[in-house]
C-alpha positions, -999 to 999 in steps of 0.1 A, spaced: -92 -480 -21 -73 -501 3 -91 -518 31 -122 -499 21 -103 -468 29 -97 -437 9 -65 -420 14 -62 -384 7 -35 -372 26 -5 -377 0 10 -342 8 18 -358 42 33 -391 35 30 -415 9 27 -452 3 60 -469 -3 63 -482 -41 65 -522 -40 98 -518 -65 112 -494 -37 108 -518 -11 123 -549 -34 155 -523 -39 155 -520 -3 153 -559 11 189 -565 2 201 -540 25 180 -551 51 192 -588 50 223 -600 36 239 -566 25 242 -552 59 279 -537 57 287 -505 69 298 -485 39 330 -471 62 342 -506 62 369 -520 37 363 -554 36 337 -570 8 304 -564 26 312 -527 35 325 -522 -4 293 -534 -17 275 -509 7 298 -483 -4 288 -492 -38 252 -490 -36 258 -455 -18 276 -443 -45 253 -453 -70 223 -437 -50 240 -407 -46 248 -405 -86 213 -413 -94 198 -386 -70 222 -361 -84 211 -369 -119 174 -367 -113 177 -332 -100 203 -320 -125 233 -316 -99 266 -311 -116 284 -336 -94 272 -366 -69 296 -345 -44 268 -317 -44 244 -344 -25 243 -346 13 220 -376 28 200 -367 57 176 -382 80 147 -366 63 133 -331 50 134 -313 81 170 -326 88 180 -311 52 163 -279 60 179 -274 93 213 -283 80 206 -257 51 200 -228 73 220 -236 101 248 -246 82 248 -220 55 242 -194 89 271 -203 107 294 -206 77 287 -173 68 283 -156 98 313 -133 95 298 -118 62 266 -110 78 237 -123 102 203 -114 83 183 -143 68 153 -135 47 125 -160 47 86 -164 43 59 -164 68 43 -199 48 74 -220 53 72 -253 68 79 -255 101 114 -269 97 123 -241 81 102 -217 101 119 -231 136 152 -234 124 151 -198 115 135 -190 150 164 -209 165 192 -189 147 172 -156 158 176 -169 195 214 -172 188 219 -136 175 210 -139 137 179 -114 123 152 -131 105 131 -113 81 96 -133 72 81 -120 39 43 -123 36 26 -140 5 -5 -124 -12 -40 -136 -7 -32 -166 -34 -3 -176 -11 23 -166 -37 56 -145 -25 64 -115 -48 100 -118 -58 100 -78 -52 90 -84 -15 121 -107 -14 141 -79 -30 128 -54 -5 138 -75 24 174 -77 13 198 -59 36 238 -53 33 240 -80 56 216 -106 45 236 -140 41 207 -162 33 174 -161 15 150 -194 17 117 -196 1 99 -232 -7 93 -241 -40 57 -251 -33 39 -249 1 25 -281 17 -8 -269 27 -21 -253 -4 2 -266 -31 10 -231 -43 36 -229 -66 66 -201 -60 86 -176 -84 115 -194 -77 138 -189 -104 131 -150 -101 140 -149 -67 168 -171 -69 178 -145 -97 175 -118 -73 197 -136 -45 225 -142 -74 224 -106 -83 234 -97 -45 256 -126 -42 237 -141 -13 231 -180 -9 194 -190 -17 180 -225 -3 147 -238 -13 125 -265 3 113 -288 -23 104 -314 -4 66 -311 -20 75 -312 -54 110 -333 -61 95 -366 -73 60 -349 -86 71 -320 -110 104 -320 -129 131 -303 -107 164 -289 -122 187 -271 -98 203 -256 -125 173 -243 -142 159 -232 -106 192 -213 -99 192 -224 -61 224 -230 -41 208 -255 -19 175 -279 -21 156 -301 5 139 -330 -6 124 -361 14 118 -400 2 86 -405 18 69 -376 -3 77 -395 -34 68 -431 -25 99 -441 -9 111 -448 27 104 -426 56 138 -413 76 157 -404 46 162 -372 25 188 -350 11 203 -318 8 218 -305 -26 246 -279 -18 263 -264 -47 300 -268 -48 309 -235 -44 287 -229 -10 303 -236 22 282 -254 48 291 -259 87 279 -293 100 249 -299 124 262 -334 134 297 -340 145 313 -374 145 330 -392 115 337 -382 81 305 -395 65 288 -372 36 321 -352 29 324 -345 69 289 -324 65 269 -353 80 284 -376 107 269 -410 114 267 -443 91 246 -439 61 211 -454 61 220 -475 31 189 -493 27 169 -457 28 188 -443 5 189 -469 -20 152 -468 -18 152 -433 -21 171 -433 -53 147 -462 -69 116 -439 -59 133 -408 -77 141 -434 -107 105 -445 -107 88 -408 -104 101 -398 -138 83 -428 -155 53 -417 -172 53 -387 -152 33 -363 -178 4 -389 -178 6 -392 -139 4 -357 -134 -25 -353 -156 -43 -382 -140 -38 -366 -109 -48 -330 -117 -82 -341 -134 -91 -363 -101 -81 -330 -83 -102 -309 -104 -131 -333 -102 -132 -334 -65 -128 -293 -66 -157 -287 -88 -178 -309 -70 -171 -296 -36 -175 -258 -45 -207 -265 -66 -226 -287 -37 -215 -274 -8 -224 -237 -1 -200 -215 15 -169 -236 2 -140 -217 -7 -107 -229 -24 -71 -214 -1 -43 -210 -28 -38 -201 -62 -63 -219 -88 -37 -226 -113 0 -224 -102 -2 -253 -76 7 -288 -76 -16 -310 -93 -27 -331 -62 -33 -303 -35 -68 -290 -28 -71 -269 3 -107 -258 12 -126 -233 35 -160 -244 47 -179 -218 66 -195 -222 98 -175 -253 106 -144 -264 126 -120 -283 102 -111 -312 131 -145 -319 136 -152 -327 98 -120 -347 97 -131 -370 125 -162 -374 105 -146 -384 73 -126 -406 92 -153 -427 105 -165 -427 70 -130 -442 56 -117 -411 45 -82 -395 53 -75 -360 46 -56 -335 70 -58 -301 82 -31 -272 85 -42 -265 122 -25 -278 150 -38 -289 187 -14 -275 214 -20 -274 251 -56 -285 244 -63 -254 223 -64 -258 182 -38 -233 167 -50 -222 132 -26 -228 100 1 -200 100 0 -203 62 -35 -196 59 -36 -168 84 -3 -151 65 -26 -154 33 -53 -133 51 -79 -155 64 -93 -150 96 -88 -176 125 -122 -188 121 -118 -193 81 -85 -209 90 -100 -234 114 -124 -243 92 -99 -256 65 -90 -289 50 -68 -302 28 -73 -330 4 -36 -343 -15 -45 -367 -40 -16 -396 -51 -13 -419 -82 -34 -445 -68 -68 -426 -63 -96 -433 -86 -125 -418 -99 -147 -441 -77 -129 -429 -44 -138 -390 -55 -173 -396 -60 -175 -415 -30 -161 -381 -10 -184 -363 -32 -212 -383 -18 -204 -383 15 -191 -346 23 -220 -327 16 -244 -341 42 -216 -340 68 -211 -303 65 -247 -297 65 -249 -317 97 -219 -303 114 -232 -267 103 -271 -275 118 -258 -290 152 -230 -264 158 -206 -287 177 -176 -272 167 -158 -253 195 -155 -215 184 -182 -218 163 
């Protein structure tokens, strides 16, 4: 608990690890050179960039550092994957398969491609939020050039059968991308074991800095650039590299592997304690997502008879920070597209919130949430102040 507040929104972003800050500091101060310059400071920056690329490649099992393209974050990596592959392979076909539960970075990139003459099929999940490999297979056409399925959902934490889906793509000679923004740095991720051709990641999800990410691109895959300019990142992503951020991302990935099994087990135990406490103490509370096949820190719950945003605001006043998959647009609340795709009705989707735990959370914090949450839910149900309920 920091400043008397309890942070349970690690799926949105994580605090930067102090060791990551320390690794970044020289490149924000004395080692400020441009890695494209040939003099000493430039060479020092280039060396740091190369070492970071090696570290990221090794962390995810890439065969070569040249398969790592540094980006400005996970959203850019997703956009580069979808648009870069679509335009590189457009002469082979113009059909793309993705899912109805992807992050908006993928969904809106796909929509943009749809507006430009590509055809997109959105595969729906089952009630637990899992996309069946056979459903993906059935969506494939002769002109399919790309399949994109996330590794784990950002709202429910549900893990997808990526290996099986990647194998289907490989059988058909189709490029396969996975958005692994929620899993890299938390679960062991190896691109060879997964069988993916492209994989997106973002530093701020695993205790690194914001504004930096990477896209793994298998050597055999062609990719058209989104950003044109200089020859940085093998001419696939122009612009002077964010050396400090990239160094910080590499350091954060290195730290994520230290004591990972013990850390994940601790987070899982805390999550299970929170889940059991909520479901036993609050009538009409239901789990969203798969009960077992999900990330260890994710807990998405529907509370019947309330609106999630009102509950979040009340929790915030009690010093507890969580989130909702709903979005406020033009004065009205839009229900989570993920929960709707899983079969929840709009009212249930609007009554859902996500708790996502991290390595610094404690039993005392979880017990404080379980002390505060039940009476808040009861009060909101009794007052019926939530719109639409």
